[in-house]
C-alpha positions in Angstrom: 79.6 57.6 55.4 75.8 57.6 55.5 74.3 60.9 54.2 70.6 59.9 54.1 68.5 58.0 56.7 64.9 57.6 57.8 64.1 57.6 61.5 60.9 57.5 63.5 59.8 58.9 66.8 56.7 59.6 68.8 56.7 63.1 67.3 58.3 64.7 64.2 60.7 66.6 66.5 61.8 63.4 68.2 62.3 61.7 64.9 64.5 64.5 63.7 66.6 64.5 66.9 67.0 60.7 66.5 68.2 61.1 62.9 70.6 63.9 63.7 72.1 62.0 66.6 72.8 59.0 64.4 74.3 61.1 61.6 76.4 63.1 64.1 75.2 66.5 62.8 73.0 69.4 64.0 69.5 70.2 62.7 70.9 73.2 60.7 73.1 70.8 58.7 70.3 68.6 57.3 67.4 68.7 54.8 64.3 67.2 56.4 61.4 65.5 54.7 58.4 64.3 56.7 57.4 60.9 55.4 54.7 60.3 57.9 53.2 62.6 60.6 52.6 61.2 64.1 49.1 60.1 65.0 47.7 59.6 68.5 44.8 57.4 67.2 41.6 57.0 69.2 42.1 56.4 72.9 45.6 55.3 72.1 44.4 52.7 69.6 45.9 53.0 66.1 48.6 55.5 67.1 51.5 55.9 64.7 55.0 57.2 65.1 56.3 60.0 62.9 58.8 59.1 60.2 61.3 61.6 58.7 63.8 61.4 55.9 67.0 63.4 56.8 69.8 64.1 54.4 73.1 65.9 55.3 73.8 69.2 53.5 77.4 68.7 52.6 77.7 71.9 50.7 79.2 70.2 47.7 82.1 68.7 49.8 83.3 65.2 49.3 82.5 62.6 52.0 86.0 62.8 53.4 86.0 66.6 53.4 82.7 66.9 55.2 83.7 64.3 57.8 87.1 65.9 58.3 85.3 69.2 59.0 83.0 67.6 61.6 85.9 65.8 63.3 88.0 68.9 63.6 85.0 70.9 65.0 84.5 68.1 67.6 88.1 68.1 68.6 88.1 71.9 69.0 84.9 71.6 71.0 86.8 69.6 73.6 89.8 72.0 73.6 87.9 75.4 73.8 84.9 76.7 75.7 83.5 78.6 72.8 82.5 76.8 69.5 85.1 77.1 66.7 83.8 77.4 63.2 85.7 75.4 60.5 85.6 76.3 56.8 86.3 73.5 54.4 87.6 73.8 50.8 88.9 71.3 48.3 91.4 71.2 45.6 92.3 68.3 43.3 94.6 66.7 45.9 93.9 68.4 49.2 91.1 69.1 51.7 91.8 72.5 53.4 90.3 73.2 56.8 90.5 76.8 58.0 90.0 78.0 61.6 90.1 81.8 62.0 88.1 82.6 65.2 90.4 80.8 67.7 91.9 83.3 70.2 94.8 81.2 71.5 96.2 80.0 68.2 99.5 79.0 69.8 97.6 76.2 71.6 96.7 74.7 68.2 99.9 75.4 66.3 102.5 74.3 68.9 106.2 74.6 68.7 107.3 74.6 65.0 103.8 73.7 64.0 103.9 70.2 65.5 100.4 70.2 67.0 98.8 71.4 63.8 100.6 68.7 61.9 99.5 66.1 64.4 95.9 67.3 64.0 96.2 67.0 60.2 97.3 63.4 60.6 94.6 62.4 63.1 91.8 64.1 61.3 92.9 62.7 58.0 93.0 59.1 59.3 89.7 59.3 61.1 87.9 60.9 58.1 89.3 58.3 55.7 87.9 55.4 57.7 84.3 56.5 57.3 84.5 57.9 53.7 84.9 56.7 50.1 84.6 59.9 48.1 87.7 62.0 48.4 89.5 59.3 50.4 92.9 59.9 48.7 93.0 63.6 49.4 95.4 64.9 52.1 94.0 67.0 54.9 95.7 70.4 55.5 94.7 72.6 58.4 95.1 76.4 58.5 94.9 78.1 61.9 94.5 81.9 61.6 96.7 82.0 58.6 99.3 79.5 59.7 99.3 76.3 57.7 102.1 74.4 59.5 104.1 73.9 56.3 107.0 76.2 56.7 109.4 73.4 57.2 107.8 70.7 55.1 109.8 71.6 51.9 113.0 71.7 53.9 112.9 68.1 55.0 113.3 66.4 51.6 116.2 68.9 50.9 117.9 68.0 54.2 117.5 64.3 53.4 119.0 64.6 50.0 122.0 66.7 51.3 122.6 64.2 54.1 122.5 61.2 51.9 124.9 62.9 49.5 127.4 63.5 52.4 127.1 59.9 53.5 127.8 58.5 50.1 130.7 60.9 49.4 132.4 60.5 52.8 131.5 56.9 53.6 130.7 58.1 57.2 127.4 58.5 59.1 125.7 61.9 59.2 122.6 63.1 61.2 119.5 65.0 60.3 118.8 66.9 63.5 115.8 68.3 65.5 113.0 66.6 63.7 109.4 66.5 65.0 107.3 63.3 64.6 105.6 64.8 61.5 108.9 65.8 59.9 110.4 62.3 60.6 107.5 60.7 58.6 108.5 62.9 55.7 112.1 62.0 56.1 111.4 58.3 56.3 109.5 58.5 53.0 112.4 60.2 51.3 115.0 57.9 52.8 113.2 54.8 51.7 113.6 56.0 48.1 117.4 56.0 48.5 119.8 53.1 47.8 123.0 52.0 49.6 122.1 53.7 52.9 120.6 52.7 56.2 119.2 54.9 59.0 118.1 54.8 62.6 116.2 57.2 64.9 118.0 58.5 68.0 116.4 60.4 70.9 117.7 63.9 71.6 116.9 66.5 74.3 113.2 67.5 74.5 110.6 66.0 72.2 112.6 66.0 69.0 114.7 63.2 67.6 117.4 62.9 65.0 117.9 60.4 62.2 121.4 59.0 61.7 122.1 58.0 58.2 124.9 55.5 57.4 126.4 53.7 54.4 124.9 50.3 53.7 127.6 47.8 54.4 
């Protein structure tokens, strides 16, 4: 991600606008240094464009964290008529994006937190593509106090219990009612197991189940 650029324009204001548009940020989010002021010359002869050096104020965030914050703000801008402020914090392994001002939080959370989890996946992927610093950190989104992780810890447990039943009985068993986000977690856990196979089967609504069977 580029944090610092030089741009020119007929005036200083135009140069700043050009720089901010290229960086994808607002004027309030940058530090501005005038490298050269504009000059009209004499009768138009010897006129010079203004040049500014503009640097993004990341607030101490890593490249991925800052980009993730901007991406989520952009997505929310398309979803709601009023601007939504996103606060970004970082831990050793995670980038935490918090949104508190949204009125209709159900729109962002979705059933069983599926929308918020999808947002985490999309924002994380997009932010990683344009960043180096903080690239390995996972993006977590908190909407008005809901972080979408109430079921996350249950999925590995369900997988372990189902695999144990399959190995003990020699029969197929299912992990029911999983969202797309939860299925990704389940696949990761299942791929760690030996002597089993699995397939995904559609059920009613948007959820699906995973059928786990003995490896023959």
